[in-house]
C-alpha positions in Angstrom: 333.3 109.0 117.5 330.7 111.1 115.8 327.0 109.6 115.6 327.6 108.9 111.7 330.4 106.0 112.7 327.8 105.1 115.7 324.8 104.9 113.3 327.0 102.5 110.5 329.0 100.4 113.7 325.4 99.5 115.2 324.6 98.6 111.6 327.4 96.6 110.9 327.1 94.5 114.7 323.5 94.1 114.3 322.7 92.7 110.4 326.2 90.2 110.7 323.7 89.1 113.8 321.1 88.2 111.5 322.5 84.9 110.6 324.2 83.5 113.9 325.2 85.3 117.5 328.2 88.3 117.3 331.4 87.6 119.3 333.4 90.4 121.0 336.2 90.1 118.3 333.6 90.7 115.2 332.8 94.3 117.0 336.5 94.7 117.8 337.0 94.0 114.0 334.5 96.7 112.9 335.7 99.4 115.0 339.2 98.6 113.1 338.2 98.6 110.0 335.7 101.8 110.1 337.8 103.9 112.7 341.6 102.5 111.3 342.1 102.7 115.4 344.7 100.1 116.8 345.0 100.6 120.3 343.2 98.0 122.0 341.9 100.1 125.0 340.4 102.1 122.9 338.6 99.7 120.5 337.6 98.6 123.8 336.0 101.9 125.0 334.0 102.1 122.1 333.2 98.5 121.7 331.6 98.8 125.1 329.9 102.6 124.3 328.5 101.0 121.6 327.8 97.6 123.6 326.1 99.9 126.0 323.6 102.1 123.5 322.6 98.5 122.1 321.3 97.0 124.9 319.9 100.4 126.3 317.3 100.3 123.1 316.8 96.3 123.5 318.8 95.3 121.0 320.9 93.1 121.8 321.2 90.6 124.3 324.7 90.3 125.9 325.8 86.4 127.2 328.2 83.4 126.3 327.5 80.4 124.8 327.9 76.6 125.8 327.0 73.5 124.7 322.9 74.6 125.1 323.3 78.2 122.8 322.5 81.3 123.7 322.9 81.9 127.6 321.8 85.5 128.8 324.2 87.1 131.9 321.2 89.0 133.0 322.8 91.4 134.1 322.4 95.3 135.4 324.0 97.4 132.6 326.5 99.0 134.6 327.6 95.3 136.1 327.7 93.6 132.6 329.8 96.8 130.9 332.1 96.0 134.4 332.7 92.4 133.4 333.2 92.7 130.4 335.9 95.4 130.5 337.2 93.4 133.4 337.5 89.6 130.5 338.8 92.5 128.1 341.7 93.5 130.1 341.9 88.9 131.0 342.9 88.7 128.0 346.2 88.1 127.3 348.6 90.0 124.5 348.2 88.3 120.7 350.8 89.8 118.5 350.4 86.5 116.2 346.7 87.6 115.7 346.0 89.2 112.7 342.9 90.4 113.4 343.5 91.2 116.7 343.8 90.8 120.3 340.9 88.5 120.7 339.7 85.5 119.5 336.5 84.5 118.9 334.7 83.5 122.5 336.7 85.4 124.3 335.0 88.2 126.9 331.6 87.9 125.7 328.7 87.2 123.0 326.1 89.5 121.4 322.4 88.1 119.9 320.3 90.1 118.9 316.7 91.2 119.7 313.7 91.2 118.0 314.1 94.8 117.5 317.6 94.2 116.9 316.9 92.2 113.4 313.8 94.5 112.8 316.1 97.0 112.6 319.5 95.6 110.5 317.1 94.2 108.3 315.8 97.8 107.6 319.8 99.0 106.4 319.1 102.0 107.3 320.4 104.8 109.6 317.4 107.6 108.9 315.4 107.4 111.8 318.4 105.8 114.0 318.7 107.5 116.9 322.2 107.1 119.4 
């Protein structure tokens, strides 16, 4: 995946996050649409790469959603990535799903930070460093 594709994916995800939390399914669908990649494992690797970039830059927080709302996982980045990978691998194949292997709420949720919202509102890749 080249830098321009990464920027496009990041802006797409952050734009979706302006209105609500982003479920892992949404990131997977963005990857599927933009890259025409049907391989689940390849999309997972790319999703983890994108999540790492966005967390390192302070654009998103990763967590879960419960009755009280978004709950951050508050884990070091490496542990968070390992947990996401493990949870994604624990999701069974779901060939009956036309949109992918995941359902909303599977794996994790992403929450834009104020910096992530600001970047999404700019709607420009200019100056975006990944």
